[in-house]
N, C-alpha and C positions, 0 to 999 in steps of 0.2 A: 504494500500500500504506500502511495506517495504521500510524504508528510509536508510537501510544499503547500503553503497556504494559498488559497484562491485570491484573486484580485478583490472579489467582493468582501471576503473576510478581512483582508488587510485594510481596505478602505474603511470598513466599519470600525475596526480597532483604532485606526488613525483618527477618525472623526471623534471617537470617544476620548482619546488622549488629548486632542486639540481642545476639546470642550472642557476638559478637567480643570475645575477651579475658575473657569471663565464664564462670563454671562452669556457670551455668544462665540461661535467659532471665529478664529482669526483668518482662516482661509476657506474659500468656498469649496465645499466637498466635490462639486462637479469638476473642479480643476484636477483632482486626483485621478480622474479617469484617463488622463493623457500620459500618466507616468507608467514606467515599466514595473514589473513585479520586483525587480532588484531595487529600483528607486523607492518603491513603497516599503520594502523591508528595511532599507536604510533609514527612512523617515521614522518608521515605527521604533527602531532601536534608539534613535536620537531622542524621540519624544519620551520613551520609557526612562531613559537616563535623566532627562529633565524632570519628569514627574517624580522619580524616586529620589531626587536630591532635596534634602531638607534645608530650609532657610534657617538662619540663626534664630529667627522668631519662632519657627516651628520647634527647634531644639529646646529653646527656653520653655515653651509651653509643655513639651513632653517631659522635661526635667521634673516638673511638679508631681509626676506619677511614679518617679523612681523610688524604690524601696531601699532604705539604708538599714543595714544590720550591724 
């Protein structure tokens, strides 16, 4: 079975990542249809890296839940 994601699944994931934490998408999703599968995979990786990066404000907020023993 081929594990390569489909264009539709990549576009859906990218749209969700673009919209993460934003009021509205910063790129029109229709523009993604013109990109290759490789381009879409690269965009997804970059967006995941960006989404998974905590800001200093996020780190400070999370620090309040840390348990000290």
